[in-house]
N, C-alpha and C positions, 0 to 999 in steps of 0.2 A: 418157492412160494414168496409172494411179495409180503413183506412185513406190514402189519397194520400200523397206521400212525398212532402214536401215543395220544390218549385223550387229554384234553386240556385239564389243567389242575385248578380246582376251584380256589378263589381267593378267600381265605378264612376271615370272617368278620372279626374285628378287634374285640378284645375282652372288655375294654373300657367303653366310655360313651362314644357314639358315632358323631364326633364333631366334624367340622368342614374338612380338616386335613385327612381324617380317616376315610371320609366318603371319597375324596379325590384319589386317595391311595388305592381304594378298591377299584375305581375306574381304571387307573393306570395298570394295576396288576392283572386285570381281566382283559386288557386291550381295548377298553371302552373310551379312552381319552387319546385322540389321535391328532397329529399335526400334518398338514399338507395343503391340498387344494380341493375344496368340497363345495357342492351346491346343497343348500339346506332345504328342508321341506317348504319353507317360505318362498323359495326361489332365489334368495340372496346367496352370495358366495362368501366363504370364510376360509381362514387358514387353520381352523380348529374344529374338530368334530367330536361330539359326544355320542357314543353308541351304547345306550342303556341296555339293549337286549342281551349283549354278551355278559353284562353284569348280573342282570336279573334272571339269567338262565339257571342260576344256582339257588334253589329254594331257601337255603339257610341265609344267604345274603339278602335275597328279596324280603324275607321275613324280618330280618334285622332292620333293613331300610324302612320297611312299612311301620314297624314299631316306633322308630325314631321320628318318622314323618307324622305319625298320629299323636305324638306326645302333647303338643300344645292344644289339641282339639278335643280332648276327652270331655264328655258331657255337653258338647256344643254342636254336635252333628247327629243327624238322623239317617243320612244317606250319603254315600260317596259317589261322585259322578266322574268318570274318566273318559276322555276322548280316545277312541281306537286309532292306532294301536298303542301308542305310547303310554296311555293312562290305564291300560287294562290290568297288567300284572301288578304294578305298584299300587294301583287303586284297590285291587283285591286284597293285597297284604295290609294296606292302610285300613280298609274297612274291617278286616279281621281283627286288627289290633283295637279298633274302636268298638267292636261288637255290633256293627251295623251292616247293611247290605250294600252291594256295589251294583250300579247300573252303568252302562257305557254308551256313548254316542258314536254314530257313524255318519259319514258324509253321504248324502243322497242328492244327486245332481248338484254337487258342490257345496251344499249347505248341511250343517250339523243337524242330526235328527236322532230321536230315540226310536229304536226299532226293537224287534224280537219280544214284543209285548212289555218292554220296559216302560215304566211310568214314574213320575214323581208327583207327590200329592201337595195340594195347596197347604202352605204353612210348614212343610218339612224344611229342616235346616240342611242344606246341601253343601258339601265340601267338594270343590273341583280339585282333582289330583292329576298331575302330569309328571312325566319323568324328567323332562328338561323344558324350560320356558325360555325361548329365544326372542320372540316378539310379543308374546302374550295373546296373539290373535286367536288361536284355536281355543285357549282357555276362556277368553272373554266371549267367544261364540257360545261355548257350552254354558257359561254363566247366564247369558241372555236367554238361551233356550229354556233352562230350568226356571229362570225367573218368570218367563212368559207363562209357564205352567202353574205359577202361583207359589212355587217353593221360594224359600229365603236363602240366598247365597251367603253361607257363613264365611267363605273365603277361598283362597287358592293355595294349595300346598304342592311343592315340587322338590324333587331330589336336588336338581342343579338349576340355579339361576344364571342365565347368560344374557340377560337383558342388557341393552346399551346402557352405558354409564349415565346415571341420572334419571333413567326412565322410571315412571311412577304408574302403577296400575290402580284402577278405581275400585279396589276391593281389598280386604285384609289379605296379606300375602306372607307366606313363610317358605323358606328354602333351607335345605340342609347345608348346601355349599354354593359357592359362586365361582364361575370361571369368566374372566374378562377376555373376550375374543373379538377381534375385528370382523365386521361383515361389510359387504359391498353389494350394490346392485351389479348385475352381470356386466353392464357396459363400463363400469368403473373398476372392475376387479383387476388388481395388478398381476395376479396369477395367470389370468387369461392372456396377458400380453406375452407370455412365454410360448404360447401356441399349444400348450398341453391342456387337454380338457379336464374339468373337475370330476372327481368321484362323486357319485350320488348314492350314498349308502342308505338313505332314508326310505321308508316304505312307499312313499308316493311316487318316487321317481326312478325306481329301478336300481341297478347295481353300478353302472359306469356310463359316463358320457365321454365321447372321444372328441367332441368339439365344443365350441361356445354355444 
């Protein structure tokens, strides 16, 4: 008989506060912080990839991250809004820690939309929650969507900030950790010059690309 592979071992949440170093250590131990040649959901290429799904697959870890992410927002939020897929699990845990509900957005013909009978009400204070913010584009689309519905955008919260150095977002912003990583347009990517195609682990682009 073929032996079954051993199941992955969950990274234990630290007993102390989840500071930036502890968050990144969770990613490393879960295999969620990788180095190589990747194409991101934005289409840009990078030598660093953060895969939050392998970290958040462990409920105790997701709960701990959600509590940490919620901490600055208690009493300031009525609803959490997360873009699918990256904002769904961590958005749910953040909403649970805040004692509010979660709704999530999906893309319909390329544009963010609220589906599945989800709504936000005029005057509600909405917190946009993401797992990783690379350009801020998706989060700002979500903020514009809920703002157009009359909700007040309280801010944006994310586990990991990997925005370009010096980038400023036009709303209150909080991240548990930061990863500085180079990104390039596909035509300028030094990794593509080697002839090896980038991996595309994100949900929008499949598993692997073999060419540029």
